Rosetta silent file (secondary structure, phi, psi, omega in degrees, C-alpha in Angstrom):
SEQUENCE: MNILSRRLPGANFMKVSLRVSLAVLFLTWGMHAMAAPNDKPVTAASNVVVTLDVYSGRPNPTWSLAEGMTVEFLRRLHALDSAKAAPREVEELGYRAVSAQFQDETKGTVVVKASRGIVALDRAGQQFHYLDAGRQFESWLVNTGTAHLTPDILRYVTGEIAKRQRRALAVTGAPQ
SCORE:     score description
SCORE:     0.000 S_00000001
   1 L     0.000  132.582 -179.361    0.000    0.000    0.000 S_00000001
   2 L   -79.101  135.961 -178.197    1.322    3.385   -1.007 S_00000001
   3 L   -66.741  -29.180 -178.583    1.628    5.932    1.811 S_00000001
   4 L   -74.293  -27.812 -178.922    0.381    8.743   -0.456 S_00000001
   5 L   -86.952  -10.726 -179.391   -2.866    6.983   -1.279 S_00000001
   6 L   -74.361  137.525  177.875   -3.694    6.264    2.347 S_00000001
   7 L   -93.845  137.695  176.595   -6.304    8.587    3.889 S_00000001
   8 L   -84.674  148.922  177.818   -5.750   10.045    7.276 S_00000001
   9 L   -62.672  134.132  178.514   -8.596    9.899    9.794 S_00000001
  10 L    86.423    2.085 -177.794  -10.574   13.148    9.713 S_00000001
  11 H   -64.251  -41.069  178.124   -9.251   14.250    6.289 S_00000001
  12 H   -63.308  -41.732  178.502  -12.767   14.526    4.832 S_00000001
  13 H   -59.988  -42.135  179.853  -13.895   16.601    7.802 S_00000001
  14 H   -65.790  -40.267  178.240  -10.954   19.007    7.295 S_00000001
  15 H   -63.285  -44.914 -179.854  -11.716   19.364    3.566 S_00000001
  16 H   -64.843  -44.091  179.305  -15.378   20.103    4.257 S_00000001
  17 H   -60.334  -42.907  179.194  -14.497   22.555    7.041 S_00000001
  18 H   -63.925  -43.351  179.982  -12.065   24.383    4.763 S_00000001
  19 H   -64.445  -42.498  178.940  -14.627   24.614    1.963 S_00000001
  20 H   -64.966  -42.935  179.330  -17.358   25.894    4.293 S_00000001
  21 H   -61.550  -44.460  178.396  -14.983   28.467    5.823 S_00000001
  22 H   -64.324  -39.822  178.740  -13.954   29.728    2.385 S_00000001
  23 H   -62.484  -45.161  178.435  -17.573   29.924    1.263 S_00000001
  24 H   -62.923  -42.758  179.068  -18.532   31.990    4.332 S_00000001
  25 H   -59.622  -48.891 -178.529  -15.508   34.242    3.816 S_00000001
  26 H   -67.774  -37.411  176.991  -16.339   34.926    0.163 S_00000001
  27 H   -64.164  -44.165  178.940  -20.037   35.464    0.853 S_00000001
  28 H   -63.229  -45.969  179.325  -19.247   37.947    3.635 S_00000001
  29 H   -62.627  -41.400 -179.497  -16.712   39.756    1.484 S_00000001
  30 H   -64.874  -41.643  178.831  -19.123   39.840   -1.457 S_00000001
  31 H   -65.882  -39.227  178.500  -21.971   41.324    0.594 S_00000001
  32 H   -65.256  -43.336 -179.526  -19.635   43.980    1.987 S_00000001
  33 H   -64.006  -37.050  179.670  -18.323   44.821   -1.481 S_00000001
  34 H   -71.551  -33.416 -178.237  -21.857   45.163   -2.866 S_00000001
  35 H   -81.529  -23.264 -172.693  -22.955   47.430    0.019 S_00000001
  36 H   -57.216  -45.417 -176.948  -19.840   49.640    0.024 S_00000001
  37 H   -64.305  -21.467 -173.841  -20.728   52.028   -2.831 S_00000001
  38 H  -111.378   15.376 -174.620  -24.074   52.890   -1.227 S_00000001
  39 L   -81.878   -9.608  178.301  -23.107   53.097    2.446 S_00000001
  40 L   -91.216  135.343 -178.481  -22.889   56.890    2.518 S_00000001
  41 L   -69.642  -17.459  179.044  -26.192   58.696    3.105 S_00000001
  42 L  -135.571  130.836  179.865  -25.139   61.383    0.615 S_00000001
  43 L  -109.500  -27.076 -179.963  -23.156   60.802   -2.564 S_00000001
  44 L  -152.444  159.685  179.717  -23.361   64.181   -4.285 S_00000001
  45 L  -143.066  141.638  173.731  -24.669   67.653   -3.563 S_00000001
  46 E  -139.627  151.417  179.348  -25.814   70.572   -5.657 S_00000001
  47 E    54.211   55.438 -179.689  -27.209   73.989   -4.754 S_00000001
  48 E   -76.704  119.632  178.083  -26.126   73.866   -1.096 S_00000001
  49 E  -113.018  122.630 -177.890  -27.896   76.628    0.856 S_00000001
  50 E   -99.601  137.847  177.286  -26.628   77.294    4.390 S_00000001
  51 E  -126.748  130.558  176.587  -28.854   78.869    7.074 S_00000001
  52 E   -97.629  112.913 -178.366  -27.618   80.241   10.371 S_00000001
  53 E   -84.415   89.360 -172.613  -30.323   79.736   13.017 S_00000001
  54 L  -130.085  -23.620 -176.522  -29.551   82.798   15.111 S_00000001
  55 L  -105.183  153.738  171.173  -32.545   85.134   15.059 S_00000001
  56 L  -121.096  124.575  177.333  -35.981   84.928   16.588 S_00000001
  57 L    90.524   -0.286  174.068  -38.717   86.892   14.884 S_00000001
  58 L  -147.444  162.296 -174.663  -36.800   87.831   11.741 S_00000001
  59 L   -62.311  139.050  176.379  -35.306   85.929    8.807 S_00000001
  60 L   -79.002  149.991  178.561  -32.096   84.021    9.502 S_00000001
  61 L   -65.770  139.837  176.741  -29.064   84.690    7.284 S_00000001
  62 E  -133.585  154.053  175.665  -28.631   82.305    4.342 S_00000001
  63 E  -156.662  159.761  179.171  -25.966   81.866    1.678 S_00000001
  64 E  -102.086  144.503  175.968  -25.034   79.409   -1.053 S_00000001
  65 L   -85.800  137.702  173.653  -21.815   77.415   -1.146 S_00000001
  66 L   -68.529  164.258 -175.300  -19.639   77.722   -4.233 S_00000001
  67 H   -57.667  -42.866  178.874  -18.856   74.484   -6.084 S_00000001
  68 H   -63.559  -37.066  178.225  -15.401   74.115   -4.489 S_00000001
  69 H   -70.985  -30.484  177.521  -16.881   74.612   -1.046 S_00000001
  70 H   -65.151  -39.991  177.134  -19.531   71.984   -1.810 S_00000001
  71 H   -62.552  -44.007  178.461  -16.792   69.430   -2.472 S_00000001
  72 H   -66.218  -37.584  176.744  -15.152   70.335    0.855 S_00000001
  73 H   -57.544  -48.877 -179.934  -18.558   70.186    2.583 S_00000001
  74 H   -65.484  -39.653  178.552  -19.077   66.601    1.396 S_00000001
  75 H   -60.206  -46.249 -179.677  -15.521   65.622    2.312 S_00000001
  76 H   -67.340  -39.123  178.731  -15.996   66.915    5.861 S_00000001
  77 H   -63.209  -44.316 -179.413  -19.441   65.327    6.167 S_00000001
  78 H   -68.027  -22.612 -178.672  -18.132   61.915    5.059 S_00000001
  79 H   -79.674  -12.571 -177.728  -15.255   62.157    7.567 S_00000001
  80 L   -73.262  146.235  176.571  -17.624   62.329   10.570 S_00000001
  81 E   -87.738  147.823  178.983  -18.116   59.269   12.782 S_00000001
  82 E   -64.338  148.233  176.292  -21.589   57.876   13.427 S_00000001
  83 L  -122.653  149.300  178.655  -23.336   58.779   16.677 S_00000001
  84 L   -88.782  -30.928 -175.414  -26.012   56.803   18.478 S_00000001
  85 L   -91.555  140.603  174.674  -27.671   59.731   20.215 S_00000001
  86 L   -84.398  150.361  177.758  -29.828   62.294   18.445 S_00000001
  87 L   -68.801  148.300  176.247  -29.244   65.937   19.274 S_00000001
  88 L   -86.788  145.217 -179.926  -31.658   67.505   21.698 S_00000001
  89 L   -70.246  140.676 -178.082  -33.714   70.401   20.424 S_00000001
  90 L  -107.151  125.298 -178.952  -32.679   73.796   21.709 S_00000001
  91 L  -114.741   46.416 -179.411  -35.416   76.258   22.657 S_00000001
  92 L  -116.621  167.019  177.228  -33.314   79.259   23.617 S_00000001
  93 L   -80.541  159.809  179.464  -32.756   82.678   22.134 S_00000001
  94 L    88.863 -160.318 -177.427  -29.649   83.439   20.133 S_00000001
  95 L   -64.185  131.372  178.656  -27.555   81.009   18.151 S_00000001
  96 L  -120.522  -42.310 -175.822  -29.006   77.501   17.963 S_00000001
  97 E  -168.769  168.737  169.538  -27.558   75.725   14.917 S_00000001
  98 E  -124.328  136.970 -178.430  -26.256   75.977   11.384 S_00000001
  99 E  -132.014  159.469  176.852  -27.920   73.927    8.655 S_00000001
 100 E  -134.230  133.135  176.966  -27.421   73.150    4.993 S_00000001
 101 E  -120.008  136.827 -177.841  -30.090   72.059    2.550 S_00000001
 102 E  -157.659  174.283  177.332  -29.238   70.620   -0.850 S_00000001
 103 E  -105.870  127.886  170.442  -30.177   68.170   -3.559 S_00000001
 104 E   -97.270  128.032 -174.242  -28.492   64.785   -3.820 S_00000001
 105 L   -54.865  -34.107 -176.488  -28.815   63.610   -7.424 S_00000001
 106 L  -105.425  -15.030 -172.005  -29.886   60.109   -6.432 S_00000001
 107 L  -122.778    5.909  175.299  -31.456   60.604   -3.004 S_00000001
 108 E    83.165 -156.018 -177.665  -33.456   63.843   -3.210 S_00000001
 109 E   -73.519  134.305 -178.934  -33.532   66.738   -0.751 S_00000001
 110 E  -128.051  137.561  174.997  -31.141   66.468    2.185 S_00000001
 111 E  -121.748  126.296  177.724  -30.948   68.668    5.302 S_00000001
 112 E  -114.828  128.858 -178.050  -27.829   68.656    7.476 S_00000001
 113 E  -128.550  124.124 -178.906  -27.999   70.427   10.856 S_00000001
 114 E  -112.267  127.563  179.439  -24.962   70.949   13.122 S_00000001
 115 E  -163.788  134.957  172.259  -25.361   71.915   16.773 S_00000001
 116 L    54.549   39.008  175.211  -23.715   71.090   20.102 S_00000001
 117 L    83.060    5.639  177.272  -21.289   68.516   18.745 S_00000001
 118 E  -125.893  137.096  173.842  -23.843   66.488   16.780 S_00000001
 119 E  -111.269  120.800  178.928  -24.562   66.635   13.056 S_00000001
 120 E  -104.180  133.614  178.875  -28.035   65.401   12.104 S_00000001
 121 E  -120.215  126.989  178.759  -28.744   64.433    8.505 S_00000001
 122 E  -117.905  118.595  179.513  -32.321   64.041    7.256 S_00000001
 123 E  -129.071  106.879  178.091  -32.814   62.412    3.872 S_00000001
 124 L    53.041   42.904  177.954  -36.389   61.664    2.859 S_00000001
 125 L    86.567  -12.941  175.883  -37.402   61.082    6.476 S_00000001
 126 E   -83.375  132.720 -179.688  -34.380   58.902    7.291 S_00000001
 127 E  -106.369  133.958  173.066  -32.301   60.277   10.167 S_00000001
 128 E  -127.832  144.177 -179.557  -28.530   59.840   10.516 S_00000001
 129 E  -129.214  140.480 -177.266  -26.453   61.292   13.373 S_00000001
 130 E  -132.892  151.064  175.825  -22.731   61.995   13.504 S_00000001
 131 E   -82.977  133.468  177.390  -20.248   63.151   16.134 S_00000001
 132 L  -112.445   79.673 -176.080  -18.720   66.565   15.471 S_00000001
 133 H   -58.774  126.541 -179.639  -15.578   66.337   17.608 S_00000001
 134 H    68.355    9.096 -179.488  -14.529   69.783   18.736 S_00000001
 135 H    55.578   33.263 -177.278  -17.464   71.159   16.745 S_00000001
 136 H   -67.656  -42.128  178.463  -15.110   71.517   13.785 S_00000001
 137 H   -62.679  -46.774  179.605  -17.725   70.788   11.115 S_00000001
 138 H   -58.746  -48.075 -179.942  -20.140   73.278   12.695 S_00000001
 139 H   -62.275  -43.657  179.750  -17.450   75.979   12.958 S_00000001
 140 H   -60.788  -45.958 -178.126  -16.294   75.408    9.394 S_00000001
 141 H   -63.568  -41.150  176.105  -19.856   75.646    8.039 S_00000001
 142 H   -60.357  -44.197 -176.475  -20.518   78.869    9.976 S_00000001
 143 H   -71.598  -10.924  173.139  -17.274   80.361    8.650 S_00000001
 144 L   -69.433  -15.146 -179.180  -18.295   79.686    5.036 S_00000001
 145 L   -94.771   13.235 -177.455  -20.664   82.632    5.559 S_00000001
 146 L   -49.753  -42.078 -178.393  -17.919   85.179    6.328 S_00000001
 147 L   -77.255  -10.645 -175.092  -18.809   87.236    3.248 S_00000001
 148 L  -112.442   -8.259 -177.942  -22.548   87.103    4.059 S_00000001
 149 L  -112.331  149.702  174.946  -22.577   87.786    7.802 S_00000001
 150 L   -70.437  151.714  178.113  -21.835   90.969    9.667 S_00000001
 151 H   -56.312  -34.718  179.546  -18.604   90.830   11.683 S_00000001
 152 H   -65.335  -44.225  179.962  -20.662   91.166   14.894 S_00000001
 153 H   -66.342  -44.024  179.913  -22.859   88.150   14.103 S_00000001
 154 H   -61.895  -44.317  178.796  -19.867   86.046   13.029 S_00000001
 155 H   -62.970  -43.756  179.431  -17.953   86.957   16.200 S_00000001
 156 H   -60.905  -49.318 -175.755  -21.033   86.243   18.358 S_00000001
 157 H   -67.775  -45.895  179.120  -21.732   82.817   16.800 S_00000001
 158 H   -64.453  -33.662  175.127  -18.120   81.620   16.783 S_00000001
 159 H   -65.677  -40.615  177.780  -17.852   82.810   20.390 S_00000001
 160 H   -64.617  -41.283  178.454  -20.988   80.845   21.354 S_00000001
 161 H   -62.462  -46.401 -179.719  -19.620   77.698   19.711 S_00000001
 162 H   -65.217  -41.414 -178.892  -16.293   78.097   21.552 S_00000001
 163 H   -63.961  -45.280 -179.695  -17.991   78.920   24.870 S_00000001
 164 H   -67.730  -33.063  177.352  -20.291   75.902   24.706 S_00000001
 165 H   -66.381  -43.331  178.310  -17.356   73.700   23.701 S_00000001
 166 H   -62.947  -41.084  179.069  -15.364   74.863   26.757 S_00000001
 167 H   -62.476  -42.473  179.572  -18.432   74.265   28.956 S_00000001
 168 H   -65.197  -39.238  178.090  -18.846   70.733   27.582 S_00000001
 169 H   -65.996  -37.681  179.416  -15.167   69.969   28.216 S_00000001
 170 H   -66.117  -38.306 -179.237  -15.464   71.257   31.785 S_00000001
 171 H   -68.854  -41.157 -177.917  -18.484   69.039   32.465 S_00000001
 172 H   -82.341  -14.558 -179.099  -16.842   65.891   31.072 S_00000001
 173 L    78.604   13.421  179.408  -13.489   66.645   32.673 S_00000001
 174 L   -72.817  148.544  178.856  -11.685   66.305   29.346 S_00000001
 175 L   -66.391  143.394 -178.253   -8.370   68.202   28.997 S_00000001
 176 L   -95.922    0.000    0.000   -8.664   71.537   27.240 S_00000001
């Protein structure tokens, strides 16, 4: 009897296990690959209109983002990490949030609202929430309106964002 033709005990079990493991691996990889192109809630944006929610009883300032700024807007939005908690609504006077409304070519009207370290995205009734570490996205979006806001309003809003950020760090005990 040739040693090469002899079967070892459990050889069939190992072959089957290897085949099943490879099948599961390829199926998992295939599902991930198919889902990857569509995993972002927004793929493109046009006609981005930004609104600063700062006034009560009179129209809030609005401005449109130029095409280059729209690309940067999407880059910054896609860089945010998901959050589990939804932002709480703010019912106070003064600065409350900055929002952007635009059209996504494939997904319709989208509204993005940044406030208190959370970015909320609403697309056709679907809600997504993201963490805005250091309120950088919010600050950047406010500062896109430099040419459309009075220096006093811009100073007030950026000061409120910084003040609330310092307050949040003090409450959590995080280093400043």
